[in-house]
N, C-alpha and C positions, 0 to 999 in steps of 0.2 A: 960574242954572245949572239945567239940566234934570235930572229925576230919572232914576235908572237904570231900565232895562227890567225887571230882575229883582231879587228880594230873597231873601236867605238867611234861612231860618227855622230856629232852633236849638231843639230840643225835648229836654230832659233828663228822661227818665221813670224810673220806679222800676226797670224791667227793661232798657230800651234807651235809648241816646242817638242822636239823628238830626239830620242837617243836610239841609234840603230847599231846593232852588232853586225859587222860585215866580215865575211870570210876573206882573208887576204889573198888566197890563191885564186878563187873564182870571182871575187867581187860581189858575190850574192849576199843579200841580207838574210841573216840567220834569225834574228829576233829584234824586237823593237818595243819601245814604250813611247807614249805621247801624252801631252797635257795641253789644255787651252792656255794660250798666252794672253792672259787677261790684263786689262788696263786699270790701274788703281786711280781713284779720283781724290785721294787724300793728299794733303800737302799743297804747295803753291801752284802745281801744274799736274796734269795727267801724266802717268808714267807706268812702265811695266814693273811687275813685281820681281825685281832682280833677285832678292833673297829667296823668294819662292821658287824661281827657276833654278837657282843653285841647289836648293834642297832636292828638287825633282831630279836633277842630273846625278847628284850623289846617290839618291835612292835607286835610280834606274841602274846605275853601275854596280850597286852593292846588293840589291834584292834579287835572290834567285826565284825563278818560276813566276815572275810577274810580267811576262812578256805580253805585248799587244801585237796583234797581227799587222804586218806591214800593209795589208790591203786596206786598212783604215785610212791611210794617207797616201798610198801609192799613186804617183803621177798627179797629185792634187794641187801642187804649187807650181808657179810659172818658172821657178829655177830648178825644177827636177832634172831637166836635160843637162844643165851644167853640173849638177851634183853627180849624176850617173857617169858623165864623161870623166869627171875628176876621179871617181872611184876606179873606172875602167882603165884610165891612163896612168893611175898612180900619181896624179898631180896633187901637190899640196899648195898650189898657187891660189890666191884669192880670185873670186869672180864676182861680177856685177850682173844682175838680171833685170831687164827693164821690160815693162809691158805698157805701151803707149798707144794702143789702138792702131789706127792707120799710120801714125807717126813713129812707130817703133824703129823702122830702119834709119831714117834721118837722125832721130834723136839718139839712137844707139851708136851711130857713127860719130856723132858729136861727143858723146860720153867717152867712147874709146879713144878718140883723138885727144881729148882733154887729159885722159890718163897718161897717154904717151908724152904729151908736152909737160905735164906736171912732174912725172916720175922719171922721165928719160929712159924708159925701157919698152921693149916690144909688147904689144897687146894683140891677142887673137880676138877678132871681132866676128861674131856669128849672128846672123839674123835668119829666122825661120818661122814658119807658121804652117798649120795643117788644118784640114776641116775639123770642126768641133762637133761634138754630140749635142743632142737636145738636152736642156733648153737653151744652152749658150749659143748654138748656131744661129738663133734668131737675132742675137745682138749684133753680130757682124758676120754675115754669110761668107764662108771661105770655101771655094769650090775645088781648089787643087792645092797640093802641097808645094812649097817653094822654100829653098834654103840657099844661103850664100855665106861664105867665110873668107876672110882676108886678114893678113898679118900686117898690122900697122907698125912702122919702125920709126925710131927717133931720127930727126934730121941729120943727114950726113952718114948714117949707118949704111954699109954696103949691102947690095942685094935688092934694093928697091927697084920696082918697075916704073914708078912714077912718083912725083911729088904732089901732095894734096894740101891745099889751104882752105880752111873752113871759116865762115863768118855767119854768126847768128844775127838775123835781121829783126828789127822791132816791128816790121810790117811784112805783109805777104809780098813775095817777089812779083814784079810787074808781069813777067811771063816766063815760062820755061825756056831755057836757052837751047834745050835739045828737043826738037819736035817729036811728038809721040806718034808712032805707027799704030795702026788698028790693032795689031797683035799685042803690042806692049800695053796699050790701054786696056785690052781685055784681060791680060794677065794681072795688071795692077788692080783691076776691079775684082778679080777672082781671088787674089791673095795680096795683102798689103806688103808682105816682105818683098814682093816683086818690084817695089819702088826702087830697089837696088839696080834695076836694069840700065838706067841711063849711065850710071857709073861703070857698070860692067861693059857696056858698049863702048864707052870712051877708052877704057883700058885695052879692050881688044883691038880698037882702031889705032892705038898708040899715036893719037893726035891730041894737041892741047884742046881743052874743053872747059866751058863755064856752065855749071849745072846749078839748078835751084829746085828746092822743094818747099811748097806751101805747107804750113803746119795748121793744125786744127784750132789753135788759140789765136789765129790771125797774124802770127809771126811767120818767119821763114828761115831757111838755111841755104846758104850759097856756098858753092865749092868751085875752086879753080884747080884743074888737073893739068899737069905737064909731064910728058914722058921723060924718063931719064936717058 
């Protein structure tokens, strides 16, 4: 049996729910519909309207000619890059997208390592940021783009370049174990994703290293790296 020419992608976001019709060959969005993902206040606690979302999905799949332009939500959510990559690569694997201001790299690393430890499977960890348009650029000025990706493997799996042990601290680390050069400090100030640089430097040097990141909530993350 041949595969269909198009695929329906359902995205339930915090603010909006969307159904997008995607061309399987090109990965391009052909048509889409969206609706606000409202919170209902009835009952013992606030909750999303699951029945309403289900009706919206069924209507979007069944109603011809009711398409909404993809430009209404194009690139408007922080997990858009993961969604586009999944469509382009044909990946059906789940993804987690975090936005934690200047702490996105260390907390994303902790999240990815936790997934590896909990599920015993490799996790592709990507951290990236780019200059924003107004008015968001005033909230956290980002001067240059920066991106990093690394594959985290379960303990004992072949192919690793180093072992990594992480520890979440209830207080800020006393000091960074890796002194910051002027260039690294400038890059970290220009883009918070560049907080990955101490780990990248340690991997490139292939030397044991103890690293630490202070977090905005007064806590910290400590890492011990040992080359294989």
